[in-house]
MITI-486338 format. One line per 4 residues: number of its first residue (from 0); for each residue x negated, y negated, z of N, C-alpha, C. Coordinates in pm, whole numbers, padded with zeros to 5 digits. Atoms other than C-alpha are relative to their C-alpha. Layout:
N
NUM = X,Y,Z,X,Y,Z,X,Y,Z; ...
//
This chain:
401
0 = 00080,-00090,-00082,02227,-01092,00506,-00039,-00069,00130; 00047,00058,-00126,02090,-01142,00856,-00115,-00096,-00027; 00101,00105,00016,01840,-01418,00914,-00135,00054,-00044; 00124,-00061,00044,01546,-01183,00871,-00122,-00043,00078
4 = 00126,00015,-00073,01182,-01205,00969,-00084,-00118,-00050; 00080,00104,00067,01063,-01495,00753,-00057,-00102,00098; 00076,00098,-00078,00797,-01707,00928,00016,00016,00151; -00011,-00025,-00144,00868,-01548,01267,-00123,00072,00055
8 = 00117,-00077,-00041,00542,-01352,01272,-00122,-00048,-00078; 00128,00035,00064,00182,-01455,01201,-00096,00117,00011; 00105,-00102,-00004,-00097,-01215,01111,-00122,-00064,00063; 00105,00064,-00078,-00353,-01301,01375,-00139,00048,-00041
12 = 00129,-00055,00041,-00629,-01071,01254,00020,00135,-00066; -00005,-00131,00065,-00702,-00766,01041,-00140,00060,-00008; 00125,-00071,00015,-00970,-00503,01006,00018,00118,-00093; -00008,-00111,00095,-01050,-00234,00750,-00136,00068,-00010
16 = 00125,-00074,00015,-01312,00037,00728,-00038,00009,-00147; 00034,-00045,00134,-01503,00139,00422,00073,00131,-00023; -00071,-00122,00034,-01294,00405,00249,-00093,00092,-00079; 00083,-00091,00076,-01452,00718,00108,-00011,00135,00067
20 = 00028,-00129,-00062,-01597,01053,00205,-00081,-00026,00125; 00064,00043,-00124,-01672,00960,00563,-00035,00121,00087; 00038,-00121,-00072,-01835,01285,00669,-00062,-00032,00135; 00073,00034,-00122,-02032,01103,00937,00091,-00049,00112
24 = -00091,00061,-00098,-01722,00972,01118,00124,00085,00020; -00128,-00063,-00030,-01428,01132,01293,00112,-00103,-00009; -00113,00092,00006,-01080,00983,01293,-00012,-00108,00108; 00013,00098,-00108,-01151,00817,01629,-00104,-00106,-00034
28 = 00102,00097,00042,-01465,00654,01485,00059,-00102,-00097; -00062,00090,00096,-01261,00509,01199,00097,-00094,00069; -00091,00085,-00078,-00999,00381,01444,-00076,-00114,00067; 00080,00100,-00070,-01266,00201,01645,-00059,-00101,-00099
32 = 00061,00088,00101,-01433,00061,01331,00100,-00105,-00049; -00101,00094,00047,-01111,-00095,01203,00044,-00094,00112; -00050,00080,-00113,-01002,-00214,01547,-00099,-00108,00040; 00100,00100,-00040,-01330,-00389,01626,00004,-00123,-00090
36 = -00008,00114,00092,-01312,-00602,01314,00129,-00077,00021; -00130,00063,-00019,-00943,-00670,01371,00002,-00086,00126; 00000,00072,-00128,-00993,-00775,01733,-00085,-00125,-00007; 00088,00117,00016,-01282,-01006,01648,00065,-00105,-00089
40 = -00067,00093,00090,-01085,-01160,01363,00116,-00070,00068; -00115,00059,-00068,-00782,-01216,01584,-00042,-00099,00108; 00047,00090,-00105,-00987,-01384,01855,00073,00017,00132; -00068,-00028,-00126,-00803,-01216,02141,-00075,00108,00075
44 = 00053,-00109,-00080,-00901,-00986,02423,00093,00120,-00011; -00081,-00122,00011,-00784,-00625,02410,00116,00002,00099; -00103,-00004,-00104,-00588,-00674,02731,00119,-00091,-00033; -00111,00087,00039,-00372,-00938,02557,00099,00070,-00094
48 = -00090,-00076,00087,-00221,-00677,02322,00105,00067,00087; -00108,-00046,-00087,00119,-00588,02463,00070,00127,-00049; -00061,-00120,00057,00245,-00313,02227,-00083,00044,-00120; 00080,-00050,00113,00091,-00092,01959,00076,00109,-00074
52 = -00055,-00104,00086,00194,00130,01669,-00115,00071,-00072; 00099,-00082,00069,-00016,00414,01528,00067,00069,-00117; -00050,-00068,00118,00045,00533,01174,-00097,00108,-00044; 00080,-00110,00054,-00086,00875,01072,00096,00106,-00049
56 = -00093,-00092,00064,00074,01129,00843,-00031,00146,00033; 00038,-00139,-00025,-00117,01456,00874,-00058,00013,00140; 00046,00007,-00139,-00136,01449,01252,-00074,00125,00043; 00064,-00124,-00039,-00237,01812,01278,-00146,00009,-00038
60 = 00138,-00007,00046,-00565,01740,01103,-00097,-00074,00089; 00097,00081,-00074,-00711,01486,01341,00050,-00054,00132; -00030,00071,-00125,-00530,01271,01601,00112,00062,00081; -00105,-00062,-00076,-00246,01498,01708,00136,-00062,-00024
64 = -00138,00040,00028,00130,01449,01722,00048,-00122,00077; -00050,00110,-00083,00158,01177,01985,-00082,-00127,-00024; 00071,00127,00008,00044,00818,02023,-00112,-00010,00103; 00098,00006,-00108,-00180,00905,02316,-00141,-00021,-00053
68 = 00136,00010,00054,-00485,00932,02092,-00042,-00144,-00023; 00036,00141,00020,-00470,00560,02010,-00029,-00068,00133; 00023,00060,-00131,-00436,00458,02374,-00132,00043,00061; 00123,-00053,-00059,-00725,00682,02479,-00123,-00048,-00077
72 = 00115,00038,00082,-00956,00601,02187,-00036,-00147,00021; 00025,00144,-00013,-00917,00224,02226,00003,-00048,00144; -00012,00036,-00142,-00874,00231,02606,00098,-00116,00018; -00103,00103,-00012,-00558,00027,02573,00055,00000,00143
76 = -00034,00013,-00143,-00430,-00104,02909,00141,00047,00035; -00129,-00060,-00041,-00131,00131,02964,00120,-00072,-00061; -00110,00068,00068,00087,-00045,02709,00083,00102,-00079; -00076,-00092,00086,00366,00112,02499,-00072,00021,-00134
80 = 00059,-00033,00130,00219,00291,02197,00094,00100,-00068; -00092,-00085,00075,00437,00450,01928,-00069,00054,-00124; 00052,-00058,00123,00326,00693,01659,00112,00009,-00102; -00099,-00006,00108,00508,00666,01324,-00058,00077,-00118
84 = 00039,-00071,00122,00501,00871,01004,00114,-00010,-00099; -00101,00006,00105,00685,00814,00678,-00067,00017,-00136; 00070,-00031,00123,00493,00982,00398,-00108,-00106,-00026; 00106,00093,00037,00265,00740,00210,00028,-00142,00048
88 = -00034,00131,-00057,00446,00442,00368,-00028,-00007,00148; 00022,-00011,-00144,00320,00540,00713,-00062,-00126,00061; 00066,00118,-00056,00085,00245,00772,00091,-00123,-00008; -00094,00111,00012,00349,00002,00646,00108,00009,00107
92 = -00097,-00016,-00108,00592,00149,00900,-00059,-00047,00133; 00065,00048,-00122,00339,00080,01177,00001,-00153,00003; -00002,00146,00010,00311,-00280,01056,00140,-00054,00023; -00139,00044,-00015,00689,-00312,01036,00042,00005,00147
96 = -00036,-00011,-00141,00729,-00190,01393,-00061,-00111,00083; 00066,00106,-00076,00473,-00436,01530,00062,-00136,-00029; -00058,00129,00038,00622,-00727,01336,00141,-00017,00057; -00136,00010,-00052,00978,-00648,01441,-00001,-00024,00150
100 = 00008,00022,-00144,00875,-00633,01807,-00030,-00146,00032; 00034,00141,-00021,00717,-00978,01786,00116,-00090,-00039; -00110,00083,00048,01004,-01126,01584,00120,00006,00094; -00113,-00018,-00091,01255,-00987,01833,-00024,-00063,00137
104 = 00030,00060,-00129,01079,-01155,02123,-00032,00102,00108; 00033,-00104,-00097,00991,-00824,02289,-00142,-00017,00052; 00137,00026,-00041,00623,-00916,02295,-00055,-00115,-00083; 00063,00111,00072,00394,-01198,02183,-00110,00047,-00094
108 = 00111,-00050,00079,00105,-00991,02045,00013,00152,-00011; -00014,-00144,00022,00121,-00644,01889,-00104,00049,-00100; 00100,-00063,00087,-00116,-00405,01712,00066,00106,-00088; -00035,-00109,00090,-00054,-00187,01408,-00129,00058,-00056
112 = 00122,-00064,00049,-00319,00066,01309,00036,00128,-00073; -00022,-00121,00078,-00320,00334,01040,-00132,00070,-00028; 00123,-00075,00021,-00574,00611,01000,00034,00135,-00063; -00013,-00136,00055,-00614,00929,00797,-00139,00048,-00041
116 = 00129,-00060,00038,-00909,01161,00748,00031,00129,-00076; -00044,-00110,00085,-00838,01390,00454,-00113,00081,-00060; 00108,-00072,00068,-01179,01487,00318,-00044,00124,00077; 00036,-00116,-00079,-01230,01732,00604,00103,00111,-00010
120 = -00112,-00095,00000,-00905,01913,00524,-00027,00123,-00084; 00032,-00115,00082,-01059,02144,00266,00082,00009,-00128; -00082,00002,00121,-00816,02046,-00012,-00058,-00100,-00100; 00041,00096,00102,-00897,01879,-00342,00095,-00118,-00006
124 = -00100,00107,-00006,-00577,01677,-00308,00058,-00007,00138; -00064,00006,-00131,-00325,01634,-00031,00022,00142,00053; -00026,-00132,-00057,-00284,01925,00211,00138,00052,-00037; -00126,-00060,00044,-00008,02167,00117,00106,-00011,00107
128 = -00100,-00002,-00106,00164,02184,00454,-00001,-00129,00079; -00005,00113,-00092,00275,01921,00701,00080,-00116,-00050; -00069,00119,00048,00425,01659,00471,00138,00033,-00055; -00127,-00031,00066,00711,01845,00301,00075,00114,00066
132 = -00068,-00108,-00068,00805,02117,00547,-00061,00134,-00036; 00070,-00128,00017,00683,02475,00583,00049,00083,-00117; -00054,-00080,00108,00910,02617,00309,-00010,-00068,-00136; 00004,00074,00125,00837,02356,00044,-00078,00075,-00108
136 = 00080,-00073,00099,00578,02578,-00124,00081,00111,-00066; -00087,-00101,00062,00855,02833,-00188,00106,-00067,-00087; -00108,00066,00074,01130,02594,-00297,-00054,-00075,-00121; 00057,00075,00111,00898,02391,-00517,-00135,00056,-00039
140 = 00127,-00069,00026,00635,02641,-00623,-00082,-00068,-00108; 00072,00064,00111,00547,02444,-00935,-00014,-00151,00019; 00013,00143,-00027,00558,02100,-00773,-00147,-00039,00008; 00126,00069,-00026,00249,01889,-00810,00029,-00148,-00011
144 = -00022,00144,00007,00228,01515,-00753,-00027,-00053,-00142; 00019,00049,00137,00070,01450,-01098,00112,00045,-00094; -00104,-00049,00087,00333,01668,-01264,00131,-00076,00015; -00125,00072,-00024,00625,01490,-01102,-00009,-00145,-00046
148 = 00013,00140,00039,00491,01140,-01158,-00021,-00015,-00150; 00019,00006,00145,00393,01219,-01517,00134,-00012,-00072; -00131,00004,00065,00762,01258,-01594,00057,-00142,-00008; -00040,00140,00014,00804,00884,-01535,-00030,-00050,-00141
152 = 00042,00048,00132,00619,00830,-01862,00095,00049,-00110; -00089,-00053,00105,00835,01061,-02072,00141,-00056,00015; -00133,00060,-00020,01154,00924,-01914,00002,-00145,-00048; 00010,00139,00047,01037,00567,-01982,00000,-00006,-00152
156 = 00004,-00007,00146,00958,00659,-02342,00141,00020,-00057; -00134,-00030,00050,01308,00798,-02388,00096,-00116,00024; -00095,00107,-00034,01488,00510,-02215,-00020,-00124,-00085; 00028,00126,00067,01315,00220,-02387,-00053,00016,-00142
160 = 00048,-00027,00135,01201,00388,-02709,-00138,-00062,-00023; 00138,00047,00010,00843,00286,-02641,-00087,00121,-00033; 00081,-00116,00038,00600,00520,-02821,-00098,00039,00110; 00091,-00048,-00103,00392,00736,-02590,-00142,-00053,-00021
164 = 00133,00054,00026,00078,00607,-02762,-00017,-00137,00066; 00008,00131,-00063,00157,00257,-02636,-00002,00012,00152; -00001,-00022,-00145,00234,00383,-02285,-00138,00045,00046; 00134,-00047,-00036,-00101,00564,-02279,-00103,-00113,-00011
168 = 00089,00116,00010,-00277,00248,-02398,00013,-00088,00125; -00023,00083,-00118,-00118,00054,-02112,-00056,00066,00125; 00054,-00070,-00117,-00210,00321,-01857,-00152,-00008,00002; 00146,00010,00007,-00571,00316,-01978,-00047,-00139,00040
172 = 00035,00138,-00037,-00580,-00063,-01945,00013,-00019,00151; -00021,00010,-00144,-00438,-00036,-01592,-00114,00064,00077; 00107,-00069,-00069,-00699,00217,-01485,-00133,-00073,-00015; 00125,00073,00022,-00987,00024,-01642,-00003,-00128,00081
176 = -00010,00123,-00079,-00868,-00296,-01477,-00027,00025,00148; 00017,-00029,-00142,-00851,-00137,-01133,-00143,00043,00031; 00138,-00042,-00023,-01192,00028,-01166,-00096,-00119,-00008; 00084,00121,00008,-01345,-00305,-01271,00009,-00080,00129
180 = -00018,00073,-00126,-01197,-00467,-00960,-00066,00074,00116; 00057,-00079,-00108,-01301,-00182,-00732,-00152,-00002,00001; 00146,00004,00008,-01659,-00203,-00855,-00057,-00121,00074; 00043,00123,-00068,-01676,-00548,-00693,00023,00006,00150
184 = -00044,-00005,-00139,-01546,-00428,-00356,-00086,00098,00081; 00090,-00088,-00075,-01799,-00291,-00104,00073,00100,00089; -00073,-00094,-00086,-01522,-00114,00093,00068,00111,-00079; -00068,-00098,00084,-01388,00085,-00202,-00075,00132,-00003
188 = 00058,-00134,00011,-01450,00458,-00242,-00072,00015,-00134; 00058,-00012,00134,-01512,00451,-00619,-00038,-00139,-00050; 00049,00134,00033,-01726,00158,-00732,-00076,00001,-00132; 00066,-00005,00131,-01807,00221,-01096,00102,-00036,-00108
192 = -00092,00033,00111,-01643,00054,-01398,00016,00119,-00093; -00030,-00107,00094,-01481,00291,-01647,00053,-00062,-00128; -00044,00056,00128,-01430,00221,-02017,00132,00064,-00045; -00123,-00053,00059,-01109,00268,-02210,-00027,00135,-00068
196 = 00036,-00124,00068,-01286,00537,-02414,-00018,00114,00098; 00018,-00103,-00102,-01387,00729,-02101,00135,00046,00055; -00131,-00033,-00056,-01033,00714,-01967,00079,00086,-00097; -00080,-00073,00099,-00874,00836,-02289,-00058,00137,-00034
200 = 00062,-00129,00033,-01123,01120,-02338,-00015,00091,00122; 00013,-00079,-00122,-01103,01245,-01978,00093,00122,-00003; -00086,-00119,-00003,-00952,01588,-01900,00144,-00036,00037; -00141,00020,-00029,-00573,01601,-01896,00037,00073,00129
204 = -00045,-00060,-00127,-00419,01664,-01553,00145,00045,-00011; -00141,-00032,00024,-00046,01649,-01630,00047,-00101,-00104; -00027,00090,00112,00053,01504,-01967,00109,-00102,00035; 00119,00058,00066,00016,01214,-02025,-00106,-00051,00097
208 = 00095,00049,-00099,-00186,01161,-01707,-00132,00074,-00009; 00134,-00057,00000,-00558,01216,-01743,-00066,-00022,00135; 00073,00007,-00126,-00822,01230,-01473,-00002,-00141,00058; 00013,00137,-00051,-00861,00852,-01448,00134,-00068,00021
212 = -00133,00054,-00030,-00485,00800,-01424,00047,00039,00139; -00040,-00054,-00130,-00477,00972,-01084,-00092,-00052,00110; 00084,00041,-00113,-00597,00839,-00749,-00044,00124,00076; 00050,-00110,-00079,-00799,01061,-00519,00038,-00014,00146
216 = -00021,00011,-00144,-00795,01121,-00145,-00131,-00045,00063; 00119,00051,-00068,-01034,00970,00105,00028,-00011,00148; -00012,00027,-00143,-01091,00880,00468,00000,-00151,00020; 00002,00144,-00027,-01018,00537,00613,00098,-00039,00108
220 = -00091,00057,-00101,-00844,00318,00868,00010,-00150,-00023; -00020,00144,00009,-00702,-00033,00876,00092,-00043,00114; -00075,00046,-00117,-00546,-00248,01146,00043,-00145,-00018; -00048,00139,-00002,-00349,-00568,01201,00046,-00034,00142
224 = -00056,00055,-00124,-00278,-00776,01509,00091,-00115,-00038; -00098,00102,00035,00036,-00987,01478,00046,-00070,00127; -00040,00081,-00116,00169,-01261,01703,00107,-00098,-00040; -00096,00107,00028,00431,-01528,01734,-00076,-00118,-00061
228 = 00068,00118,00056,00353,-01845,01535,-00056,-00093,00107; 00047,00088,-00107,00321,-02041,01860,-00131,00051,00059; 00124,-00058,-00053,00059,-01803,01996,-00112,-00013,-00103; 00102,00010,00104,-00125,-01799,01663,-00055,-00142,-00013
232 = 00047,00140,00010,-00138,-02179,01646,-00084,-00040,00120; 00077,00035,-00119,-00265,-02203,02003,-00138,00063,-00001; 00128,-00069,00006,-00541,-01952,01936,-00088,-00048,-00115; 00074,00043,00118,-00640,-02091,01595,00046,-00139,-00044
236 = -00046,00135,00036,-00566,-02464,01601,-00075,-00055,-00121; 00061,00061,00118,-00627,-02635,01269,-00047,00099,-00104; 00044,-00101,00098,-00702,-02306,01091,00120,00053,-00076; -00113,-00052,00079,-00488,-02163,00810,00053,00130,00059
240 = -00065,-00120,-00051,-00239,-01899,00917,00068,00075,-00113; -00073,-00085,00094,-00101,-01608,00719,00128,00045,00070; -00129,-00031,-00058,00269,-01561,00784,00067,00115,-00073; -00082,-00105,00062,00499,-01266,00723,00126,-00066,-00053
244 = -00116,00061,00065,00761,-01383,00475,00117,00097,-00012; -00105,-00100,00012,00952,-01057,00439,-00057,00138,00024; 00028,-00143,-00007,00947,-00688,00527,00131,00072,-00027; -00119,-00077,00032,01197,-00453,00370,-00039,00144,-00032
248 = 00023,-00141,00032,01227,-00078,00329,00127,00059,-00058; -00113,-00073,00057,01452,00149,00125,-00039,00147,-00011; 00023,-00144,00003,01481,00527,00149,00102,00064,-00093; -00089,-00068,00093,01628,00754,-00118,00121,00059,00073
252 = -00124,-00054,-00056,01987,00856,-00052,00025,00143,-00044; -00023,-00131,00057,01959,01177,-00249,00061,-00006,-00139; -00067,00013,00130,02136,01039,-00556,-00095,00028,-00116; 00094,-00022,00110,01820,01049,-00768,-00013,00148,-00033
256 = 00026,-00142,00024,01771,01422,-00721,00127,00084,-00011; -00121,-00082,-00004,02132,01538,-00679,00103,-00037,-00107; -00097,00042,00100,02320,01343,-00946,-00072,-00036,-00130; 00062,00025,00130,02262,01253,-01310,00005,-00146,-00042
260 = -00004,00142,00037,02294,00875,-01294,-00135,-00068,00012; 00135,00057,-00006,01919,00822,-01234,-00072,00035,-00129; 00063,-00022,00130,01725,00780,-01559,-00143,00053,00010; 00135,-00055,-00016,01390,00888,-01412,-00111,-00089,-00046
264 = 00101,00089,00058,01208,00586,-01559,-00047,-00106,00099; 00041,00099,-00099,01153,00396,-01234,00046,00045,00137; -00031,-00032,-00139,01215,00383,-00861,00116,-00086,00050; -00117,00071,-00052,01557,00291,-00726,-00035,-00070,00130
268 = 00035,00058,-00130,01408,00229,-00382,-00078,-00131,-00017; 00076,00123,00023,01165,-00030,-00520,00091,-00114,-00043; -00092,00104,00044,01444,-00219,-00692,00083,-00052,00116; -00083,00039,-00115,01657,-00220,-00375,-00082,-00081,00101
272 = 00082,00066,-00102,01376,-00314,-00137,-00051,-00135,-00048; 00054,00127,00050,01231,-00586,-00362,00109,-00107,-00005; -00109,00097,00003,01570,-00753,-00410,00025,-00057,00139; -00022,00047,-00137,01618,-00771,-00034,-00118,-00083,00050
276 = 00118,00073,-00044,01259,-00886,00023,-00004,-00139,-00060; -00001,00132,00063,01290,-01171,-00227,00102,-00091,00067; -00101,00082,-00068,01608,-01288,-00059,-00050,-00043,00137; 00051,00032,-00133,01445,-01272,00284,-00110,-00105,-00006
280 = 00111,00094,00013,01138,-01463,00164,00040,-00131,-00068; -00044,00121,00071,01343,-01721,-00026,-00060,-00013,-00139; 00060,00000,00133,01199,-01621,-00363,00110,00013,-00104; -00101,-00002,00106,01418,-01704,-00660,-00054,00060,-00129
284 = 00061,-00048,00124,01173,-01617,-00940,-00135,00063,00033; 00126,-00064,-00042,00909,-01359,-00842,-00111,-00015,-00103; 00103,00014,00104,00728,-01396,-01175,-00077,-00131,00014; 00064,00130,-00019,00650,-01757,-01083,-00050,-00023,00142
288 = 00030,00030,-00140,00631,-01743,-00702,-00093,00102,00066; 00096,-00099,-00052,00429,-01424,-00643,-00135,-00026,-00064; 00133,00033,00051,00056,-01491,-00675,-00086,00123,-00022; 00082,-00121,00011,-00085,-01138,-00636,00079,00119,00051
292 = -00073,-00121,-00036,00030,-00780,-00593,-00098,00111,00036; 00061,-00129,-00029,-00100,-00470,-00420,00111,00103,-00015; -00105,-00099,00026,00117,-00194,-00570,-00053,00140,00029; 00037,-00137,-00034,00119,00174,-00481,-00034,00076,-00128
296 = 00043,-00058,00127,-00081,00295,-00780,-00057,00139,00019; 00046,-00138,-00013,-00104,00662,-00692,-00033,00059,-00137; 00026,-00035,00140,-00093,00710,-01071,00019,-00125,-00083; -00008,00121,00082,-00135,00454,-01347,00142,-00023,-00051
300 = -00138,00018,00046,00220,00520,-01471,00087,-00057,00112; -00076,00055,-00112,00349,00438,-01122,-00012,-00151,00003; 00019,00145,00004,00196,00092,-01138,00074,-00060,-00119; -00063,00051,00122,00329,00048,-01492,00150,-00022,00021
304 = -00145,00015,-00015,00696,00114,-01409,00036,-00088,00119; -00027,00082,-00118,00670,-00063,-01072,00006,-00148,-00035; -00004,00140,00038,00603,-00395,-01243,00138,-00042,-00049; -00137,00029,00041,00951,-00373,-01392,00097,00016,00117
308 = -00086,-00019,-00116,01111,-00237,-01075,-00007,-00119,00095; 00016,00119,-00085,00973,-00540,-00890,00060,-00126,-00063; -00057,00116,00067,01135,-00772,-01142,-00105,-00099,-00047; 00106,00088,00051,00800,-00916,-01252,00000,00005,-00153
312 = -00011,-00017,00146,00799,-00776,-01607,00145,00030,-00037; -00136,-00033,00045,01129,-00768,-01799,00012,00149,-00031; -00024,-00142,00024,01283,-00423,-01836,-00039,00037,-00143; 00044,-00046,00130,01116,-00236,-02122,-00114,-00078,-00060
316 = 00105,00085,00056,00842,-00497,-02162,-00128,-00004,00082; 00123,-00001,-00078,00572,-00404,-01912,-00123,00016,-00089; 00113,-00021,00091,00352,-00295,-02204,-00062,-00132,-00043; 00051,00128,00047,00322,-00651,-02334,-00078,-00072,00109
320 = 00069,00069,-00109,00231,-00794,-01994,-00133,00067,00034; 00122,-00073,-00035,-00024,-00522,-01919,-00109,-00027,-00104; 00100,00014,00106,-00198,-00549,-02256,-00044,-00145,-00021; 00037,00142,00010,-00195,-00931,-02248,-00087,-00045,00116
324 = 00084,00036,-00114,-00392,-00924,-01922,00073,-00074,00110; -00080,00071,-00100,-00106,-01064,-01713,-00035,00046,00141; 00028,-00056,-00132,-00203,-00831,-01423,-00149,00019,00026; 00145,-00010,-00020,-00581,-00852,-01469,-00045,-00094,00112
328 = 00052,00079,-00113,-00801,-01009,-01202,00011,-00150,-00025; -00013,00143,00033,-00796,-01344,-01383,00130,-00030,-00074; -00129,00020,00064,-00442,-01304,-01512,00094,-00081,00087; -00099,00081,-00072,-00125,-01479,-01398,00031,00059,00137
332 = -00026,-00066,-00128,-00044,-01224,-01126,-00092,00122,00010; 00092,-00114,-00012,-00345,-01002,-01046,00064,00113,00080; -00052,-00119,-00068,-00243,-00650,-00949,-00118,00090,00035; 00113,-00077,-00054,-00485,-00442,-00737,-00130,-00081,-00006
336 = 00125,00076,00004,-00742,-00721,-00693,-00114,00064,00078; 00107,-00067,-00074,-00931,-00494,-00454,-00038,00135,-00060; 00027,-00129,00061,-00923,-00186,-00679,00111,00101,00018; -00118,-00084,-00018,-00604,-00027,-00548,-00032,00141,00049
340 = 00020,-00140,-00037,-00552,00337,-00457,-00093,00070,-00098; 00087,-00061,00099,-00734,00422,-00779,-00145,-00001,00045; 00140,00012,-00040,-01060,00304,-00625,-00024,00021,00149; 00015,-00025,-00143,-00996,00330,-00252,00032,00144,00037
344 = -00055,-00128,-00040,-00840,00673,-00263,00121,-00025,00088; -00126,00014,-00071,-00535,00743,-00054,00003,00081,00130; -00020,-00059,-00133,-00579,00832,00314,00138,-00044,00049; -00142,00034,-00002,-00203,00844,00358,00039,-00095,00112
348 = -00042,00081,-00113,-00169,00695,00705,-00064,-00136,00008; 00072,00128,-00007,-00399,00399,00632,00028,-00091,-00118; -00004,00077,00125,-00319,00283,00277,00082,-00128,00009; -00085,00120,-00006,-00035,00040,00354,-00068,-00117,00067
352 = 00071,00108,-00069,-00242,-00160,00601,-00123,-00043,-00077; 00112,00040,00086,-00543,-00151,00368,00047,-00095,-00108; -00055,00087,00103,-00324,-00308,00099,00035,-00138,00057; -00029,00127,-00067,-00206,-00575,00345,-00129,-00076,00028
356 = 00129,00062,-00025,-00569,-00640,00435,-00051,-00072,-00125; 00044,00061,00126,-00645,-00712,00069,00069,-00134,-00024; -00075,00125,00020,-00370,-00974,00043,-00040,-00104,00104; 00038,00088,-00111,-00462,-01122,00382,-00134,-00069,-00029
360 = 00132,00057,00032,-00826,-01169,00278,00008,-00098,-00116; -00015,00091,00114,-00723,-01328,-00052,00065,-00132,00044; -00070,00122,-00044,-00486,-01574,00117,-00091,-00090,00083; 00093,00078,-00081,-00766,-01682,00351,-00129,-00034,-00076
364 = 00117,00034,00082,-01021,-01708,00067,-00129,00065,00046; 00117,-00066,-00057,-01261,-01454,00216,-00067,00102,-00093; 00045,-00110,00085,-01332,-01234,-00084,-00126,-00030,-00078; 00111,00036,00087,-01615,-01421,-00251,00052,-00036,-00139
368 = -00047,00057,00126,-01599,-01580,-00593,00036,00105,-00105; -00024,-00099,00105,-01609,-01262,-00805,00140,00061,00009; -00130,-00065,-00017,-01294,-01109,-00657,00112,-00098,00032; -00101,00097,-00042,-01112,-01429,-00564,00102,-00023,-00111
372 = -00107,00029,00094,-00775,-01486,-00729,00071,-00126,00044; -00078,00118,-00034,-00541,-01783,-00736,00102,00037,00107; -00087,-00036,-00112,-00367,-01766,-00398,00103,-00108,00031; -00102,00104,-00019,-00131,-02061,-00446,00138,00061,-00019
376 = -00128,-00070,00005,00173,-01850,-00377,-00001,00108,00104; -00011,-00107,-00097,00269,-01537,-00191,-00055,00130,-00056; 00051,-00131,00039,00119,-01190,-00195,00097,00109,00037; -00096,-00108,-00020,00330,-00878,-00227,-00072,00133,00014
380 = 00053,-00134,-00020,00245,-00532,-00094,00114,00099,-00019; -00101,-00101,00032,00441,-00241,-00240,-00056,00137,00034; 00045,-00130,-00047,00404,00094,-00065,00108,00103,-00028; -00097,-00100,00043,00569,00409,-00194,-00041,00136,00055
384 = 00030,-00131,-00054,00592,00747,-00027,00097,00105,-00051; -00086,-00107,00050,00726,01080,-00147,-00021,00021,-00148; 00006,-00029,00143,00808,01164,-00508,00102,-00084,-00075; -00095,00085,00073,00997,00986,-00787,00147,00029,00030
388 = -00141,-00036,-00019,01318,01177,-00715,00045,-00009,00146; -00034,00013,-00141,01307,01127,-00335,-00115,-00070,00069; 00113,00077,-00050,01096,00854,-00179,00042,-00109,00096; -00019,00117,-00085,01058,00569,00064,-00085,-00113,-00056
392 = 00074,00118,00046,00955,00219,-00045,00001,-00105,00110; 00012,00109,-00096,00827,-00045,00194,-00066,-00118,-00069; 00055,00122,00060,00767,-00402,00078,-00028,-00103,00108; 00034,00110,-00088,00589,-00678,00266,-00049,-00116,-00085
396 = 00043,00122,00069,00539,-01035,00148,-00067,-00092,00101; 00077,00089,-00084,00271,-01254,00304,-00023,-00132,-00071; 00030,00131,00057,00204,-01624,00254,-00063,-00089,00104; 00060,00095,-00095,00015,-01911,00408,00107,-00086,00063
400 = -00095,00086,-00070,00190,-02124,00666,00008,-00135,-00069
//
């Protein structure tokens, strides 16, 4: 493969708002909130930013279809600004654009910012229109995100002959683990621990997914300023730097939904993107070299199958790792140390950068003792957009210099 992006880009600073029902703030307020923290953390002046990327998915709800809203809101100095959208991977696409610009030598310092304000939309979940096309409600009248993702569980049961009772036990453990982590995080939307008994007795949404197996929606924004390693070292001499080790993306080709060679028990895009990311980062054994994971846990079953798609758990054996506490906060590879989508909710255009923020803070040891995990290794961010049968996966791997 080509040389790739490994160690060509440093994360100079990051910022993240509190996620939740932010009735008191508009999208522009959230943009400013995330940017202020990011700019202060980076230690640069706004006029030093040379290019910017704005990630937002439901543009019609708040910031509009162009990138002008970012330039105007932040009073950026007439620099190139690009708006990107790629389903739930939108914020990761903004980060990828900024990193590629720096790695290519087009600029020395770039900004990526993702924002979404969904609680004002009037929907209990994601808005019906805007993400799947105006005719999707006719072609897929019975489509629901919980219904489609729930089928991962039944397909997994059939493929590996794992009893559904065990899969449900693992999903309950995953949800309880994430809620326990989120309770420790002041920026999370949901900050209350949930017991296994509460999870198992909750109302069923789409079998076998109950209420606590599904993430909610929220409002939020997150931002990153990236730079060349030389610029980062000059601005932060003697201070630890977080480097981008890999960024990869994979988009469904249509084979999952149009042919019968997909078993429905995992994500082809995750397997493809992770294999390329490990090669780019120089990782031979992810189970030993990855220190922490932020996975796209839109549903607990998604996190469960993703651990195998990432090559962390052996195929058909995620149950053992989950129940043994391998992915718990004090386990070998903590997954969702900040609470994940389960506790932050999922403002689509912001989630990917929020997940990167979590890894970034852990690598720099800024989380406090309760949430701190062993960061002697690299952190992986897995972002997934779309549905199991047609999706986009973006993977980023960060590590200390």
